[in-house]
Structure formats: C-alpha cells, structure tokens
C-alpha positions as CSV (number, residue, x, y, z in Angstrom):
1,M,1.5,-2.5,42.9
2,T,4.0,0.2,43.9
3,V,7.0,1.0,41.8
4,L,9.3,-0.2,44.6
5,K,7.5,-3.6,44.8
6,L,7.5,-3.8,41.0
7,V,11.2,-3.2,40.8
8,K,12.0,-5.7,43.5
9,R,9.9,-8.3,41.6
10,L,11.6,-7.5,38.4
11,F,15.1,-8.0,39.8
12,A,14.2,-11.1,41.8
13,P,15.9,-14.3,40.6
14,K,14.1,-16.1,37.8
15,T,14.1,-19.9,37.4
16,Q,14.2,-19.4,33.6
17,P,15.8,-16.1,32.8
18,M,15.0,-14.5,29.5
19,T,18.0,-13.8,27.2
20,F,18.4,-11.6,24.2
21,E,21.2,-11.6,21.6
22,R,23.3,-8.6,22.6
23,P,22.6,-5.9,19.9
24,D,25.4,-4.3,17.9
25,I,25.1,-0.7,18.9
26,D,27.2,2.2,17.6
27,P,28.3,4.1,20.7
28,G,28.4,7.3,18.6
29,K,24.6,7.3,18.0
30,L,21.7,8.3,20.1
31,R,19.9,5.1,21.2
32,L,16.2,5.4,20.7
33,L,13.7,2.9,21.9
34,I,10.2,2.9,20.5
35,E,7.4,1.1,22.3
36,L,4.0,0.2,20.8
37,A,1.2,-2.2,21.7
38,S,1.7,-4.5,18.7
39,F,3.5,-4.4,15.4
40,D,1.4,-6.2,12.9
41,K,-1.1,-4.1,10.9
42,G,-3.0,-0.9,11.4
43,G,-2.7,2.9,10.8
44,L,-0.8,3.7,14.0
45,E,1.7,0.9,13.5
46,K,2.2,2.1,9.9
47,V,3.0,5.6,11.2
48,V,5.5,4.1,13.7
49,L,7.1,2.1,10.9
50,D,7.3,5.0,8.5
51,S,8.9,7.4,11.1
52,A,11.3,4.7,12.3
53,I,12.5,4.1,8.8
54,A,12.8,7.8,8.1
55,F,15.0,8.5,11.1
56,N,18.6,9.5,10.2
57,R,20.5,6.3,10.6
58,D,23.8,8.2,11.0
59,R,22.5,9.9,14.1
60,F,20.0,7.4,15.6
61,D,20.1,3.7,16.6
62,V,16.5,2.6,16.7
63,T,15.0,-0.4,18.6
64,I,11.2,-1.1,18.3
65,V,9.8,-3.1,21.1
66,T,6.3,-4.5,21.7
67,A,4.6,-6.8,24.2
68,G,2.1,-7.7,21.6
69,K,2.2,-9.4,18.2
70,V,5.1,-8.9,15.8
71,G,3.5,-9.5,12.4
72,H,3.6,-7.9,8.9
73,L,4.8,-4.5,9.7
74,G,7.4,-5.8,12.1
75,A,8.8,-8.0,9.3
76,V,8.9,-5.0,7.0
77,A,10.8,-3.0,9.7
78,R,13.3,-5.8,10.0
79,E,13.8,-6.0,6.2
80,A,14.5,-2.3,6.4
81,G,17.3,-2.9,8.8
82,L,15.5,-1.9,12.0
83,R,15.9,-3.8,15.3
84,V,12.5,-5.2,16.3
85,I,12.0,-7.0,19.7
86,G,8.9,-8.9,20.6
87,L,8.7,-9.4,24.4
88,P,7.7,-12.8,25.7
89,E,4.2,-13.4,27.1
90,R,5.7,-14.8,30.3
91,D,8.1,-12.8,32.5
92,T,7.4,-9.8,30.2
93,L,8.7,-7.1,32.6
94,N,11.8,-9.1,33.6
95,A,12.6,-9.5,29.9
96,Y,12.1,-5.8,29.4
97,V,14.5,-5.0,32.2
98,Q,17.2,-7.2,30.6
99,L,16.6,-5.5,27.2
100,L,16.9,-2.1,28.7
101,S,20.1,-3.1,30.5
102,Q,21.6,-4.2,27.2
103,I,20.5,-1.4,25.0
104,Q,20.7,1.4,27.6
105,P,18.5,3.8,25.6
106,D,19.1,7.5,25.7
107,L,15.4,8.0,25.1
108,A,12.1,6.1,24.9
109,M,9.2,7.0,22.7
110,S,5.8,5.4,23.3
111,H,2.7,5.1,21.1
112,F,-0.4,4.2,23.0
113,S,1.5,1.7,25.0
114,Y,2.6,1.9,28.7
115,V,4.3,-1.4,29.5
116,G,7.7,0.1,30.0
117,Y,6.7,3.3,31.9
118,P,7.8,2.4,35.4
119,L,11.0,0.8,34.0
120,F,11.9,3.9,32.1
121,A,11.6,5.8,35.4
122,Q,13.7,3.2,37.3
123,F,16.5,3.4,34.6
124,G,16.3,7.2,34.4
125,I,15.3,7.1,30.7
126,R,13.4,10.1,29.4
127,N,10.0,9.2,27.9
128,I,8.2,11.0,25.0
129,T,4.7,9.9,24.4
130,F,2.6,10.5,21.3
131,I,-1.0,11.8,21.5
132,H,-2.4,10.4,18.3
133,N,-6.1,11.4,18.6
134,V,-8.6,13.4,20.6
135,Y,-9.0,10.7,23.3
136,A,-12.7,11.3,23.9
137,F,-13.3,7.6,23.2
138,F,-11.6,6.7,26.5
139,S,-13.6,5.0,29.1
140,S,-13.4,6.6,32.6
141,E,-10.9,3.8,33.6
142,Q,-8.7,4.6,30.5
143,A,-8.8,8.3,31.3
144,R,-7.8,7.7,34.9
145,A,-4.9,5.4,33.7
146,F,-3.7,8.0,31.2
147,A,-3.7,10.7,33.9
148,D,-1.9,8.4,36.4
149,N,0.7,7.5,33.8
150,D,1.4,11.2,33.2
151,R,4.0,11.1,36.0
152,Y,6.2,8.8,33.8
153,V,6.0,11.1,30.8
154,D,8.6,13.9,30.2
155,L,7.1,15.3,27.0
156,Y,4.1,14.7,24.8
157,I,4.1,15.1,21.0
158,S,0.5,15.7,19.9
159,V,-0.7,15.5,16.3
160,S,-3.1,18.5,16.4
161,K,-4.2,21.5,18.5
162,N,-7.6,19.9,19.2
163,A,-5.8,16.7,20.5
164,T,-3.6,18.9,22.7
165,R,-6.5,20.9,24.0
166,Y,-8.5,17.7,24.9
167,A,-5.5,16.1,26.7
168,A,-5.0,19.3,28.8
169,A,-8.7,19.8,29.6
170,K,-9.8,16.2,30.2
171,L,-6.7,14.1,30.9
172,G,-4.7,16.3,33.3
173,V,-1.8,17.0,31.0
174,K,0.0,20.3,31.6
175,P,0.0,22.3,28.3
176,E,3.7,23.1,28.8
177,K,4.5,19.4,28.5
178,V,3.0,19.2,25.0
179,I,4.5,20.0,21.6
180,T,2.1,19.9,18.7
181,V,3.6,18.4,15.5
182,P,1.2,17.6,12.6
183,N,1.1,14.3,10.7
184,G,2.8,14.4,7.4
185,L,2.5,12.5,4.1
186,I,5.1,10.4,2.4
187,I,5.0,12.4,-0.8
188,S,7.2,10.0,-2.8
189,E,4.8,7.1,-2.3
190,H,1.9,9.1,-3.8
191,E,4.0,10.6,-6.6
192,A,4.7,7.0,-7.6
193,R,1.0,6.0,-7.4
194,E,0.0,9.1,-9.4
195,K,2.1,8.0,-12.3
196,K,0.5,4.6,-12.6
197,P,-2.5,4.2,-14.9
198,G,-5.8,4.1,-13.1
199,T,-7.7,0.8,-13.1
200,L,-10.9,2.0,-11.4
201,R,-13.6,3.6,-13.6
202,R,-16.8,5.5,-12.6
203,E,-18.9,3.1,-14.7
204,D,-17.6,0.2,-12.6
205,L,-19.5,1.7,-9.7
206,G,-22.5,3.0,-11.5
207,I,-21.4,6.6,-11.4
208,A,-22.2,8.8,-14.3
209,G,-19.7,11.2,-15.8
210,T,-21.8,14.2,-14.9
211,D,-22.2,13.1,-11.2
212,Y,-20.4,15.1,-8.5
213,V,-18.6,12.5,-6.4
214,F,-17.4,13.0,-2.8
215,A,-14.8,10.4,-1.7
216,N,-15.0,9.3,1.9
217,V,-11.8,7.4,2.5
218,A,-12.1,6.1,6.0
219,S,-12.7,2.8,7.8
220,Y,-16.3,1.8,8.2
221,N,-16.1,3.0,11.8
222,L,-19.3,4.9,12.6
223,H,-17.3,7.5,14.5
224,K,-16.4,8.8,11.0
225,G,-19.9,10.1,10.7
226,H,-21.6,7.7,8.3
227,Y,-25.1,8.3,9.7
228,V,-24.5,12.1,9.2
229,M,-23.9,11.3,5.6
230,V,-27.1,9.3,5.4
231,D,-29.0,12.2,7.0
232,A,-27.6,14.7,4.5
233,M,-28.2,12.5,1.5
234,K,-31.8,12.0,2.4
235,H,-32.3,15.8,1.9
236,I,-30.1,16.0,-1.2
237,V,-31.8,13.3,-3.2
238,A,-35.2,15.0,-2.6
239,K,-33.9,17.9,-4.8
240,R,-31.2,16.4,-7.1
241,K,-29.8,13.0,-8.1
242,D,-26.3,14.0,-9.3
243,I,-24.4,14.0,-6.0
244,K,-22.8,10.7,-4.8
245,I,-20.7,9.7,-1.9
246,L,-18.1,6.9,-2.4
247,C,-17.3,5.4,1.0
248,V,-14.1,3.4,0.8
249,G,-12.7,1.5,3.8
250,N,-12.5,-1.6,5.9
251,P,-15.3,-2.7,8.3
252,V,-14.4,-2.3,12.0
253,F,-17.4,-4.0,13.6
254,A,-19.6,-6.1,11.2
255,P,-23.0,-5.5,13.0
256,H,-22.5,-1.8,12.7
257,V,-21.8,-2.0,9.0
258,E,-24.8,-4.3,8.5
259,A,-27.1,-1.8,10.3
260,L,-25.7,1.1,8.2
261,T,-26.1,-0.7,4.9
262,D,-29.6,-1.8,5.8
263,L,-30.6,1.8,6.6
264,I,-29.1,2.9,3.3
265,R,-31.3,0.4,1.5
266,R,-34.4,1.2,3.4
267,K,-34.0,4.9,2.6
268,G,-33.4,4.1,-1.1
269,L,-29.9,5.6,-1.1
270,E,-27.8,2.6,-2.3
271,Q,-27.2,4.4,-5.7
272,H,-26.1,7.5,-3.9
273,I,-24.0,6.3,-1.0
274,L,-21.7,3.6,-2.4
275,M,-19.9,1.2,-0.1
276,P,-17.6,-1.0,-2.2
277,G,-15.3,-1.8,0.8
278,Y,-11.6,-1.5,0.8
279,I,-9.8,-0.2,-2.4
280,A,-6.0,-0.5,-2.1
281,D,-4.9,2.4,-4.3
282,V,-6.2,5.6,-2.9
283,A,-5.0,7.4,-6.1
284,D,-7.7,5.5,-8.0
285,V,-10.4,6.7,-5.6
286,H,-9.4,10.3,-6.0
287,R,-9.1,10.0,-9.8
288,I,-12.8,9.3,-10.1
289,S,-13.8,11.8,-7.4
290,D,-14.4,15.5,-7.4
291,A,-14.1,16.3,-3.7
292,F,-13.3,14.8,-0.3
293,L,-15.9,14.4,2.5
294,L,-15.1,13.5,6.2
295,P,-17.9,14.5,8.6
296,S,-16.2,12.7,11.5
297,F,-17.2,13.2,15.2
298,I,-13.6,12.6,16.2
299,E,-10.1,12.8,14.6
300,G,-6.5,13.4,15.6
301,W,-4.9,14.4,12.4
302,S,-6.4,12.5,9.4
303,I,-3.9,11.0,7.0
304,A,-6.8,10.6,4.5
305,M,-7.2,14.4,4.7
306,N,-3.5,14.8,3.8
307,E,-4.0,12.4,0.9
308,A,-7.0,14.3,-0.4
309,M,-4.9,17.5,-0.3
310,F,-2.1,15.9,-2.2
311,Y,-4.5,14.8,-5.0
312,G,-5.9,18.4,-5.1
313,K,-9.4,17.7,-3.9
314,P,-11.5,20.4,-2.2
315,M,-12.7,19.1,1.2
316,V,-15.8,19.2,3.3
317,L,-14.8,18.5,6.9
318,T,-16.4,18.7,10.3
319,D,-14.5,20.8,12.9
320,T,-12.6,18.1,14.6
321,G,-8.9,17.0,14.7
322,A,-6.8,19.2,12.4
323,S,-9.5,20.3,9.9
324,A,-9.5,23.9,11.1
325,E,-5.7,24.0,10.9
326,V,-5.6,23.1,7.2
327,I,-8.8,24.8,5.9
328,E,-8.0,28.5,6.4
329,N,-10.7,31.0,5.7
330,G,-12.4,28.6,3.3
331,D,-9.4,28.4,1.0
332,I,-9.3,24.6,0.2
333,G,-12.6,23.5,1.6
334,I,-15.7,24.1,3.7
335,L,-15.6,23.6,7.5
336,V,-18.8,22.3,9.0
337,P,-19.4,22.7,12.8
338,N,-19.4,19.5,14.7
339,E,-22.5,18.1,16.4
340,Y,-21.5,18.6,20.0
341,G,-19.8,22.0,20.3
342,D,-16.3,22.4,21.5
343,T,-14.0,19.4,21.3
344,T,-13.5,19.4,25.1
345,E,-17.2,18.8,25.5
346,L,-17.0,15.4,23.9
347,D,-16.8,12.2,25.9
348,S,-17.2,8.5,25.1
349,V,-20.9,8.3,26.0
350,T,-21.8,11.2,23.8
351,L,-19.5,10.0,21.0
352,D,-21.2,6.6,20.8
353,Q,-24.7,8.0,21.1
354,L,-24.0,10.3,18.2
355,A,-22.2,7.7,16.0
356,Y,-24.0,4.4,16.5
357,A,-27.6,5.2,15.9
358,P,-29.3,7.2,13.0
359,R,-30.9,10.4,13.9
360,D,-31.7,13.9,12.5
361,Y,-28.5,15.8,13.1
362,A,-28.4,19.5,13.9
363,I,-25.5,20.0,11.4
364,T,-27.2,18.3,8.5
365,P,-28.4,21.6,6.9
366,R,-24.9,23.0,7.0
367,L,-23.5,19.8,5.5
368,V,-26.1,19.7,2.7
369,E,-25.3,23.3,1.9
370,A,-21.6,22.7,1.7
371,M,-22.0,19.6,-0.5
372,E,-24.4,21.4,-2.9
373,T,-22.2,24.5,-3.0
374,M,-19.2,22.4,-4.3
375,A,-21.4,20.6,-6.8
376,N,-22.9,23.9,-8.1
377,Y,-19.5,25.6,-8.4
378,R,-17.4,22.6,-9.3
379,Q,-14.8,24.4,-11.5
380,E,-14.2,27.0,-8.8
381,W,-13.8,24.4,-6.1
382,A,-11.6,22.3,-8.3
383,A,-9.2,25.2,-8.6
384,R,-9.3,25.8,-4.9
385,G,-8.6,22.2,-4.2
386,K,-5.3,22.4,-6.0
387,Q,-4.0,24.7,-3.3
388,G,-4.1,21.8,-0.9
389,R,-1.4,20.1,-2.8
390,T,0.8,23.1,-2.4
391,K,0.2,23.0,1.3
392,I,1.3,19.4,1.5
393,Y,4.6,20.1,-0.2
394,T,5.3,23.3,1.9
395,S,4.1,22.2,5.3
396,Y,3.3,18.5,5.6
397,D,6.0,16.6,3.9
398,F,6.7,13.6,6.1
399,K,10.4,14.0,5.8
400,D,10.2,17.4,7.3
401,I,7.9,16.2,10.1
402,V,10.4,13.5,11.0
403,R,13.2,16.1,11.2
404,R,11.1,17.9,13.7
405,Y,10.8,14.7,15.8
406,E,14.6,14.4,15.6
407,E,15.0,18.0,16.8
408,V,12.7,17.3,19.8
409,I,14.5,14.1,20.7
410,E,17.9,15.7,20.6
411,E,16.7,18.6,22.8
412,V,15.2,16.3,25.4
413,V,18.5,14.3,25.5
414,R,20.5,17.5,25.8
415,E,18.4,18.6,28.7
416,Q,18.9,15.3,30.5
417,R,22.7,15.5,30.1
418,R,23.0,19.0,31.4
C-alpha cells in the first residue's frame, strides 16, 4: 500500500471512531513520543523504561506508545508518572493518527517497532530509531523491510561500533545517519544490591572454595555461545578439574536447552558447566564468581558485560558487540576472536548453524587458553578486573548516557525548526 493510499484510508470516516482522553501537556516542554512493539517484560522494554524515567521531566513530556501488550513494565512506567498508551487491535492506525493529532510530538523515537513510521512522515515528525544489536539474525525479508523503512528515519542511535558497521554494510544505512552511544548501567541500583548480604553460596551449587568460577550471565539463548563453552570445557577437564562455568539465565526455547543439557550430561560435564536457571540478584552471582565469560556469536552492547565490570570481574569475551570497545589492550579482560571473522560477514544462516548444533570450534583453543590464564594468575586478573568498575563510573553511567540522548534529541528538534 502506498503512503498516499494509507493516509486516505486513515483519514476516511470510521463507524466507531477511537477516542483518547486529551493529555495534559505542558507547552513549554519538548513533546517526545517513544514507540516500541510491546511494553510488558524483556530487556529492550526495560531499557526503554529506564531511559524514559531518567529523562529530565522539566524539559521533556514523554508518551510511550505500543500496538502490542501493555503489561508489567507499562504499569511500572505509569506508576512513575509516565504517559503510556496501548493502541487498540482494531483500527490501530486510525487510533494512532488521532493520538498524534492530540499530542503533536516534536520528535518520535522508535525501538524495533515501525507501526508509526508513515504517520510520522505524514505529520512531519522527525524520527530517531535505535539500533540495539548487530542485526545479523534478520531474515532476508526483515533486512529488506529495515532497508525500506530507512526513508522514514532521520537519525539512528546505535549501541556499538559493530552494530553501526553492520547496519551500514548490510542494511543500507548511511554512516552519516548514525550516532553511536553505548549502553550504560544504572549504578545506584547495583550499589544498593551490593550492600545487601548475599544469600547464594558456592556450596549450594557444589562449587569448592578453591575452584575458579566463570559467571555466564545470559539467557539460555544458544546465540550466546553455550556450545562453544561445552567444547572448551571438554578440553579443560582433561587437564584440570578446578575450572567451572556458572550459566545463569532464562530459557528461550525449551528444546534447545534440553539438547544442550543432554550434551553436557553425555560429556560428563554437569559438575563443570552448571545451569541453575534464573537467579534474580546478579550481585549474588558475581559474589561467588571469579570472572565473567561471554563467548557470544552476536551482541549489541551487553548489559551483563556492564554489570560484570561494575562488580570488578575480569572478562573473557568474544569479539562481537562492544567487547573490543571496553577491553583495551587486554586491560580488564581477554578478547577472543569470533568464529566467523569480521562482524559484517555474519548472517542469519551462519549464525544459526554455529549456535544451534555442537561442533569443534576453531576458536576453542584460544578460549581454553584465556580461561586457563585467568585461573592460573587469579590474583593478577582480580586486580585487573577492578579497573572495569572505574570505567563504569567514568564512561558508562546510565545518567550520563541519557543526557547524551537528550542532547541528540534537542539538536534534531533544533534542526527541524531552523
């Protein structure tokens, strides 16, 4: 459907017009509309919530809108005084038109959601879109849709240099349309967690006090490199028994997790790769761990990486997402090459082939070497890991990141008004 036909359809008379309570908007503030696919649970939704709450309320009037479910995080946002609108399933676009007419946003920001794109263009609303990941998991249809929607986007905010490079090389995004702003960490939340007494003990998980423990805090999504960890541990246990991996996270697809745990059992690694599931307090996980391990095939900017840095843990990371931006010359960790070469060489077929079936990986010797090096020189690496905490405070404080978002927003609005 062309934009012209769409607009005609949207403005055609409706038998049951949708109505919204007219919002109370301060005319002295910049009106910001944030669109996302749903507002219930999930990492991306939590990032949207945190940033929306952190925006300066004296300067910004924020409306969050979704055509999907408004659930837990939507309720949290409303309790925090934010305006949250769930569009109806029927006449969604017509309802969106009415909402835009009432709010008259100065700017739209979208997070992996494209419902309002043609409407933003029709209303002359500038649109900033976030690139949250290296979008190599896109199907060919998704990649084409992303490239086609580029015409509706005035500016992208990308979370990492790798995510930016991939969008430019594979998705048709002009590099000059992208600003790279890293993900930050809400430091106050983790300072509060750190002060609480720990409830998780090594002995609860069968871990000895002399073991060297790598925490892998990630969903049980095999794109995170779980089979790489299995391959590495096969080689490690042949030489030593004191290295353990503690995999903490939620299952994404049950059959994948069942296949993984079955392989771990068949290889006799269940005492060395521990999978207790989700543990709510990440501080507890880091208290009983010595280092952080994330051999992912794909990342944008890992919040789990930021958390590990806050808790002062040395890190072993594959070269994806922002790992090469935070580990500088081996200062706070060891960077392991990824399995496929340059980030721009990755695609969805290659990603799934590497992630979803066990194999002998080319990077395994490098990963084994990195893990054994940290275990052999634990005091040295413990000292190095503490530098990561300093980096969080100086460069990745979430409050500072949100201020950068605000600066970008104000600049885009100024350009529009010139």
